[in-house]
N, C-alpha and C positions, 0 to 999 in steps of 0.2 A: 247658367246653362239650362234654364227652365223654359225657354222659348221652344216652340214647336217648329220642326224642320219640315219644309216643303221640298220634296225631291227636285223639282224644277229649279229651285234657288241654289241647290248645292252644286259644287263643281264635280265633274266626273273624276273618280279616283283612278289613278294609274295603278297598273298591276303591283308595282313595287310598294305602293302605299297600301294596297290590299294585304300584300304580304306582311308588312310591318305591322298592320293592325291585327292580323291573325296571330302574329307571335306575341304581341301585347295581350291580346284576349287569353292565350295560353298561360301567360304569366299571372294573370289575374284570376285564373281558374283555380284558386286555392283560398279557402277561407282564412287560413293562417297567414298567407302573404297579405291578404287584404287587412287583417288585423294589425300586422306589422306596419303597413303603410299609414293606417289610421293613427296608430300610436306615434310613429315618427312625425306625423303632421303637427302634433302637439308640441314635441320637443325631441331634440337629438338624444339618443340613448345608446348605451353599451349593450352587449349581448346579454349579460346576466340580468339586467332590468327587463329585457324583453322576455326572458325566459321565466322570471318571477311573475310578470304581468299576464302572460298567456298560459302559464302553467304547463309549458311544454319542455321537452328535453333540450339541453344546449346544442347537441348535433343537429337536431331538427331545425331549430331556429337558425343556426349557422347555414345550413343547406338552403333554406328559404331566402336568406339574406344574400347568398351567392347568386341565386337566380335573379333576385331584385336588382342587385348591383350590375349583373351582366345584361339586364335589360335597360339600364341606365336610369331606373327609378329611384335608386338609392345610392348614396356615395358614403365613403368611409374615410376616416382620418385617425391617425394615432393620437392618443391622449396618454401619455406616460406608457404604461404597459398594456393599456387597453385600447380597443378599437371603437371609435365613436361612430355610430351610424345617423345619417341625416337623410331626409326626403330630398331628392334632387329634382324631382318635377312635381312641384306642388299642385299643378293643374289636374293631376291624376285624382285627387280627393274630390274635386268636383264631379269628375266622371264617375267615380264610384258612387257618390250620392245620386247622381242622376240615374245610374243603373238601379240603385236600390228603390228609387221612387217609380219605376216603370210599373204601370197598372197591370200590364199582362204578365208580370214576372211570376206571380203566384200561379197563374194558369199554366205558364210554361214549366214551372217546377212540378206541378201535378202531372203534366204530359210526360216530362222526363222520368219521373218516378214510375209511371205506368209502363213506359218503354223499357226501363231497367228491369222491372218486374217481369215483363214478357220475355226479355232476352235471358234472364235468370232461369226462368221456367223452361225455355228452349234449351239452354246450355245444360241444365239437369237432365233433361230427357235425352240429349246426345251422350252425356257422360254415362248415363246407365245402359247405354248400349240400344236404346230404342231409336228407331230411325224415323218414327212417326207414320209408319206404314201400317195399314190395317190388315188383318187376315180376313180374307173374304172367300167364301165357297165359290168354286168355279161354276159357271152356268151348267145346266143339264146337258147341253148340246155337246160339251167337250169333256164332260165327266164320264169315266168309264163305268159300265154297269156293275162290275165287281171290283171293288177296291183292292189292288193287289197287296196293299200294306207292306209288310216286311216279309212276305212269303219268299222262301228260297227259289231261285230260278232254276235249280238243277232238279231233275226228276228224282223221285225216290228209288232206291235200288230194287231190283226185281230179285225175289228169292226163288230158287230152284226147287 
């Protein structure tokens, strides 16, 4: 997969192909799932082997395996009392390696980190009640000569 693609040489993707690709990218949007796929490329494994090698909890690994199975990337079969997991789509390993070798990947990660930082700062501002609006003095043409402040609007009582 190391050849460079020229857009003119590639067929136009149908909407359903783009949808499937987007779903696959979502499945691959997890470091743990990528690690599971790479481990299964070496050999079939049971859950406790993946738990030990990845040093993650069993429920977490099982959840990731469920996602990978539903995407058709991993298959499972019974081996006595245990379930044996295997890589069902070996071509995905080449795609993972191709993605890892992208030259612009580091730049994209830096941009993503900056975007997340800006979003986090914006969200913190909204959470603290700040709307981002500045308090500005009105221009002199609309400002009253005497600031009424909090003075009562009722006249003081007159004494006899």
